[in-house]
C-alpha positions as CSV (number, residue, x, y, z in Angstrom):
1,M,-49.1,158.4,-190.8
2,T,-45.3,158.7,-191.2
3,V,-43.3,157.4,-194.2
4,G,-41.9,154.7,-191.9
5,S,-45.3,153.4,-190.8
6,K,-46.6,153.4,-194.4
7,V,-43.7,151.4,-195.6
8,K,-44.1,149.0,-192.6
9,Q,-47.8,148.6,-193.4
10,T,-47.0,147.9,-197.0
11,L,-44.6,145.2,-195.9
12,I,-47.2,143.6,-193.7
13,T,-49.7,143.6,-196.5
14,L,-47.2,142.1,-198.9
15,K,-46.3,139.4,-196.4
16,G,-50.0,138.4,-196.2
17,A,-50.2,138.3,-200.0
18,K,-47.0,136.2,-200.1
19,S,-48.5,133.7,-197.6
20,T,-51.7,133.4,-199.6
21,L,-49.8,132.8,-202.8
22,R,-47.7,130.1,-201.2
23,L,-50.8,128.4,-199.9
24,Y,-52.4,128.6,-203.3
25,S,-49.3,127.2,-205.0
26,L,-49.4,124.2,-202.6
27,Q,-53.1,123.5,-202.9
28,E,-53.5,123.9,-206.6
29,Q,-54.0,120.7,-208.5
30,D,-53.3,122.2,-212.0
31,K,-49.5,122.2,-212.5
32,K,-49.5,125.3,-214.7
33,A,-51.6,127.3,-212.2
34,S,-49.4,126.1,-209.3
35,A,-46.3,127.3,-211.2
36,V,-47.9,130.7,-211.7
37,Y,-48.7,131.0,-208.0
38,K,-45.2,129.9,-207.2
39,E,-43.7,132.4,-209.6
40,A,-45.8,135.2,-208.1
41,F,-44.8,134.1,-204.6
42,E,-41.1,134.3,-205.5
43,A,-41.6,137.8,-207.0
44,V,-43.3,139.1,-203.9
45,D,-40.6,137.4,-201.8
46,V,-37.9,139.4,-203.5
47,I,-40.0,142.6,-203.0
48,T,-40.6,141.9,-199.3
49,N,-36.9,141.2,-198.8
50,D,-36.0,144.5,-200.5
51,L,-38.6,146.4,-198.5
52,D,-37.4,144.9,-195.3
53,K,-33.9,146.2,-196.1
54,R,-35.3,149.6,-196.9
55,I,-37.1,149.7,-193.5
56,K,-33.9,148.8,-191.7
57,F,-32.1,151.6,-193.7
58,L,-34.9,154.1,-192.8
59,E,-34.7,153.2,-189.1
60,Y,-30.9,153.6,-189.2
61,E,-31.0,156.9,-191.0
62,E,-34.1,158.3,-189.3
63,P,-34.4,156.9,-185.8
64,Q,-37.9,158.5,-185.4
65,Y,-39.2,155.8,-187.7
66,K,-38.1,153.0,-185.4
67,G,-40.9,151.3,-183.6
68,D,-43.7,152.8,-185.8
């Protein structure tokens, strides 16, 4: 498994976690718990955005990673 494919797999996993956190934040009845889920969602969102930029950079710098 190449570096590019590992980073992409990590991004896919984090996007799944982000979706789950968003769902939990919307379904939670307790305001404090909902706020915690929302905060975690926002943190993972920042990470996924940064990782997405990193993938684009990897693909630009190392064309062999494109399409992995």
